[in-house]
C-alpha positions as CSV (number, residue, x, y, z in Angstrom):
1,M,153.4,129.6,110.9
2,K,152.4,127.4,107.9
3,G,155.9,126.6,107.5
4,S,156.4,125.6,111.1
5,R,152.9,123.7,111.4
6,D,153.9,121.4,107.6
7,Q,157.5,120.2,109.5
8,G,154.9,119.3,112.8
9,E,152.8,117.9,110.4
10,G,155.7,116.0,108.9
11,D,157.8,115.0,111.9
12,S,154.1,113.9,113.7
13,R,154.0,111.6,110.3
14,E,156.9,109.7,110.4
15,G,157.0,109.5,114.2
16,F,154.0,107.5,113.8
17,A,155.1,105.4,110.8
18,F,158.7,104.9,112.9
19,G,156.5,103.9,115.7
20,R,154.0,101.2,113.7
21,G,157.5,100.1,112.3
22,A,158.7,99.2,115.6
23,L,155.7,98.3,116.6
24,C,155.3,95.6,113.9
25,A,158.7,94.6,114.6
26,G,157.6,94.0,118.2
27,L,154.9,91.5,117.2
28,V,156.9,89.4,114.8
29,A,159.9,89.0,117.2
30,L,156.9,87.5,120.0
31,I,155.2,85.6,117.2
32,V,159.1,84.1,116.7
33,L,159.5,84.0,120.6
34,H,155.8,82.6,121.1
35,G,157.3,79.9,118.5
36,V,161.0,79.1,119.0
37,D,160.4,75.6,120.4
38,S,159.5,74.1,116.5
39,T,158.3,70.7,118.5
40,T,155.7,72.3,119.9
41,F,155.3,74.9,117.9
42,H,151.3,75.8,116.3
43,V,149.3,78.6,114.8
44,D,147.0,78.8,118.1
45,T,145.3,82.0,118.7
46,T,147.5,84.0,120.2
47,T,149.7,83.7,117.0
48,V,146.4,84.4,115.0
49,A,145.8,87.3,117.0
50,L,149.5,88.9,116.7
51,A,149.2,88.4,113.2
52,A,145.8,90.5,112.7
53,M,147.1,93.0,114.5
54,I,150.4,93.4,112.2
55,V,148.0,93.3,109.2
56,V,145.7,96.3,110.7
57,L,148.7,98.6,111.5
58,A,150.5,97.7,107.7
59,L,147.1,98.7,106.2
60,V,146.8,101.9,108.0
61,P,147.9,104.2,105.5
62,L,146.1,102.5,102.7
63,L,143.2,103.1,104.9
64,E,143.2,106.3,104.9
65,S,143.6,106.9,101.1
66,A,141.5,104.4,99.9
67,T,138.4,105.1,98.5
68,L,135.2,104.6,100.2
69,P,131.8,103.8,99.7
70,G,130.0,106.4,97.4
71,G,133.7,108.0,96.7
72,G,136.2,109.7,98.4
73,G,138.7,108.9,101.0
74,L,139.4,108.8,105.3
75,V,141.6,111.9,104.9
76,F,139.6,113.7,102.9
77,R,136.7,113.1,104.5
78,K,138.5,114.4,108.3
79,Q,139.6,117.4,106.3
80,L,135.9,118.3,105.5
81,N,134.7,117.2,108.7
82,A,137.5,119.5,110.3
83,L,136.3,122.7,108.0
84,E,132.4,122.3,108.8
85,S,133.5,121.8,112.4
86,A,135.8,125.4,112.2
87,V,133.1,126.8,110.5
88,S,130.5,126.3,113.0
89,E,133.0,127.5,115.8
90,L,133.4,130.5,114.1
91,E,129.6,131.7,113.9
92,A,128.8,130.7,117.3
93,G,131.8,132.4,119.1
94,S,131.5,135.8,116.8
95,D,128.6,138.1,115.0
96,G,129.2,136.3,111.7
97,S,132.6,138.3,110.6
98,L,135.5,136.6,110.5
99,A,137.4,140.4,111.3
100,E,139.1,140.5,114.9
101,P,137.3,143.8,116.4
102,R,138.1,146.6,115.1
103,D,137.2,151.2,114.8
104,A,137.0,150.8,111.1
105,S,135.4,154.9,111.7
106,R,136.7,158.0,110.8
107,D,135.9,161.4,111.3
108,G,133.3,162.9,108.5
109,H,129.7,163.3,108.2
110,E,127.1,160.1,108.1
111,H,125.4,160.1,104.8
112,G,122.6,157.2,105.1
113,A,122.4,157.7,100.7
114,A,126.0,156.8,100.0
115,A,125.9,153.0,101.7
116,I,127.6,150.4,99.2
117,P,125.3,147.9,98.1
118,A,128.1,145.2,99.7
119,V,125.3,142.4,100.9
120,Q,124.0,142.5,97.2
121,A,127.2,142.1,95.5
122,L,127.7,139.4,97.8
123,E,124.6,137.5,97.1
124,D,125.4,138.4,93.3
125,V,128.0,136.0,93.4
126,V,126.5,133.3,96.2
127,D,123.7,133.1,93.1
128,Q,126.1,132.6,90.6
129,V,128.3,130.1,92.9
130,L,125.1,128.2,93.0
131,R,123.8,128.2,90.1
132,E,127.4,126.3,88.4
133,A,127.2,124.2,91.8
134,A,123.8,122.8,90.6
135,R,125.2,121.7,87.1
136,S,128.3,120.8,88.6
137,P,129.6,120.8,92.3
138,K,133.4,120.8,90.8
139,I,133.3,123.6,89.0
140,G,131.0,125.9,91.6
141,L,133.6,125.1,94.0
142,M,136.2,125.9,91.9
143,L,134.5,129.4,90.6
144,L,133.4,129.8,94.8
145,S,137.6,129.3,95.7
146,A,138.6,132.1,92.7
147,E,135.9,134.4,94.0
148,L,137.1,134.5,97.9
149,E,141.0,135.0,96.5
150,R,139.3,137.7,94.2
151,A,137.9,139.2,97.8
152,V,141.1,139.3,99.6
153,R,142.4,141.1,97.1
154,R,140.3,143.2,96.6
155,L,140.0,143.6,100.4
156,L,143.8,144.4,100.6
157,M,144.3,146.6,97.8
158,A,141.0,148.8,98.0
159,S,141.6,149.2,102.0
160,G,145.6,150.0,101.5
161,W,146.4,146.9,103.7
162,G,148.2,145.1,100.6
163,A,151.2,147.1,101.2
164,G,151.4,147.5,97.5
165,R,150.7,143.0,96.7
166,P,148.1,143.0,93.9
167,R,148.7,139.5,93.1
168,A,148.9,138.3,96.3
169,A,147.4,135.0,96.4
170,L,144.6,133.3,98.8
171,R,146.9,132.3,101.4
172,E,149.7,135.1,101.2
173,G,146.8,137.5,101.5
174,V,145.1,135.7,104.2
175,Q,148.3,135.7,106.1
176,R,148.8,139.2,105.5
177,L,145.5,139.8,107.2
178,V,146.0,138.2,110.2
179,E,149.7,140.3,110.5
180,I,147.7,143.2,111.0
181,G,145.3,141.9,113.2
182,V,142.0,142.3,110.7
183,L,141.5,138.6,110.6
184,S,141.7,136.6,114.0
185,R,144.2,133.5,113.3
186,S,141.4,131.1,114.1
187,A,139.6,132.8,111.2
188,A,143.1,132.5,109.0
189,S,143.0,128.5,109.5
190,T,139.4,127.7,108.2
191,L,140.2,129.5,105.2
192,D,143.2,127.4,105.2
193,L,141.3,124.4,105.7
194,F,138.9,125.6,102.8
195,T,142.2,125.7,100.8
196,Q,143.1,122.2,101.5
197,V,139.5,120.8,100.7
198,R,139.3,122.7,97.4
199,A,142.4,121.0,96.2
200,A,141.7,117.3,97.5
201,V,138.5,118.1,95.0
202,V,140.1,119.3,92.6
203,H,143.6,117.6,92.0
204,G,143.0,114.3,94.5
205,S,143.1,111.0,93.3
206,R,140.3,109.7,95.1
207,Q,137.2,112.2,93.6
208,P,134.9,112.7,96.7
209,T,131.0,112.6,95.8
210,D,128.7,115.6,95.1
211,D,127.3,115.0,98.4
212,E,130.7,115.6,100.0
213,I,131.1,118.6,97.4
214,L,128.6,120.6,98.6
215,R,129.3,120.3,102.0
216,A,132.6,121.9,100.9
217,L,130.5,124.9,98.9
218,D,128.4,125.4,101.8
219,S,131.8,126.1,104.7
220,G,132.8,128.0,101.8
221,I,130.2,130.5,100.9
222,Q,129.8,131.0,104.6
223,L,133.2,132.0,104.4
224,Y,132.8,133.5,101.3
225,S,129.9,135.8,103.1
226,A,132.2,136.6,106.2
227,V,134.9,137.9,104.4
228,A,132.9,140.0,101.9
229,V,131.2,141.8,104.9
230,I,135.0,142.8,106.6
231,P,134.4,146.3,107.4
232,R,136.8,148.4,105.4
233,E,137.4,152.1,103.5
234,R,135.9,152.0,99.8
235,H,137.3,155.2,98.0
236,F,135.5,156.5,95.0
237,V,136.2,158.5,92.3
238,W,133.9,161.6,92.8
239,A,135.7,164.1,90.2
240,A,138.8,163.4,88.4
241,G,141.1,166.3,85.8
242,V,141.0,168.5,88.5
243,E,142.8,171.9,88.4
244,L,145.8,172.6,90.5
245,F,147.1,176.0,91.3
246,S,149.7,176.5,93.0
247,D,148.8,180.4,94.6
248,E,145.9,180.9,96.6
249,G,144.3,183.1,94.2
250,C,144.3,180.1,91.6
251,T,145.8,182.1,89.2
252,V,149.0,180.1,88.6
253,Q,148.0,176.9,87.2
254,T,150.2,173.5,88.4
255,V,151.3,172.1,84.8
256,D,152.7,169.1,86.4
257,A,149.3,167.7,87.8
258,T,146.0,167.2,88.2
259,G,143.5,166.8,91.0
260,V,141.4,163.6,91.8
261,I,138.3,163.8,94.2
262,L,137.8,160.5,96.2
263,R,134.5,159.7,98.0
264,S,135.5,157.8,101.1
265,V,132.9,155.2,102.7
266,A,134.2,153.6,106.0
267,E,132.1,150.7,106.4
268,P,130.4,149.5,108.6
269,R,128.5,152.8,108.8
270,N,129.2,153.6,106.1
271,V,130.7,157.3,107.5
272,E,131.9,159.9,104.0
273,S,134.1,162.3,103.1
274,K,135.0,163.8,100.0
275,R,139.5,164.6,99.3
276,I,141.6,165.6,96.8
277,F,145.2,164.6,96.1
278,P,147.0,165.1,93.3
279,T,147.9,162.5,90.4
280,T,150.1,162.3,86.9
281,L,147.6,159.2,85.4
282,S,143.7,159.5,84.7
283,F,140.4,158.3,85.9
284,Q,137.1,157.8,85.1
285,T,134.5,158.4,88.0
286,G,132.4,156.2,89.8
287,D,135.3,153.4,89.9
288,E,136.1,152.1,92.7
289,V,140.0,152.4,93.2
290,A,142.5,150.8,95.2
291,W,144.7,152.7,97.9
292,M,148.0,153.1,96.4
293,W,150.3,156.4,96.2
294,N,154.0,156.8,94.6
295,T,156.1,158.8,97.0
296,S,158.7,160.0,95.0
297,K,156.6,162.5,93.9
298,Q,155.5,165.1,95.6
299,W,153.5,168.6,95.5
300,G,153.7,171.5,97.8
301,P,150.6,174.1,99.0
302,T,148.6,173.6,96.9
303,W,144.7,175.1,96.2
304,Y,142.4,174.2,93.1
305,R,138.7,175.9,92.8
306,S,135.6,174.5,94.4
307,L,133.0,172.3,91.9
308,D,130.0,174.3,93.3
309,T,131.5,177.6,93.8
310,S,134.5,178.0,91.5
311,E,135.8,179.7,94.7
312,P,139.3,179.3,95.7
313,V,139.7,176.3,98.3
314,K,142.9,174.8,99.9
315,A,143.7,171.3,98.7
316,W,146.2,170.8,101.1
317,D,150.2,172.0,102.5
318,G,152.2,168.8,100.8
319,S,151.0,165.4,99.6
320,V,152.5,162.3,97.5
321,E,150.7,161.3,94.5
322,F,147.5,159.6,94.3
323,V,148.2,156.3,92.0
324,G,145.1,153.5,92.6
325,R,143.7,152.0,89.9
326,P,140.3,150.8,89.2
327,L,139.5,147.7,91.5
328,D,138.3,145.9,88.5
329,D,141.7,146.2,86.6
330,L,143.7,145.0,89.5
């Protein structure tokens, strides 16, 4: 999608440059024709007007990249205005989320106490960004961009939507979310606009003003807030190192794996369930883990003893290995 868009933009720029050049050549020809009679040629208002048009056309590229009063340039300000407009359109056309409508619930039981404090985590990040921005708007914008990329990566890995790509960059991660129907294309375009504005602030030759950077920061915070609350299923280690058995009486222990019990919470209604899976890895109770699997290892019918009653419980009829690592490590 990006490649075709960039190609289209490049063709458009080349076409505009060609047209501008052709028009300049035509205006020059008109001046020449206007003064073809050397005995009567003189600089009149028509000649001046045609020459002025040539100057304006020649200066268009320079005007776009020139530094305007107060900093920045026309291209950057057009990008910034487009970003603010796109964010406003997203907010007006939805409930504040960038996500496509989807049913994130799953079978289980309602457990209000299991609610994950996503809003508090969101507020903590925004507070940190604003503290940095108070000292340096540019640093605040860079921090926000990093947190936005991290939020997209965590969303992909925690839900299993990342298809085994833990190091996906922001643009790649956003494209993946569009592919699977989690993000709308308009939301993806808005996120892409933010990356363009961020790149112009950090790497551009014309430094925007602090006020312009703060405008970009405000739009970026709204985008980050929307990404952070996209409904997904999150998985937390409830118990690790659980002994497994290959018989219903729990007398023959499985020696090549232990069980990890995950507490899964499906947002936005916080529907909770607990499930056990085989693993050869070690886990820490309470860690939020990625939804990742090793399909080369699998186990047949397996039992374990309930942690509450010590009674035998069927774990699964068949399962591959769970290998989700803590999200903070990824």
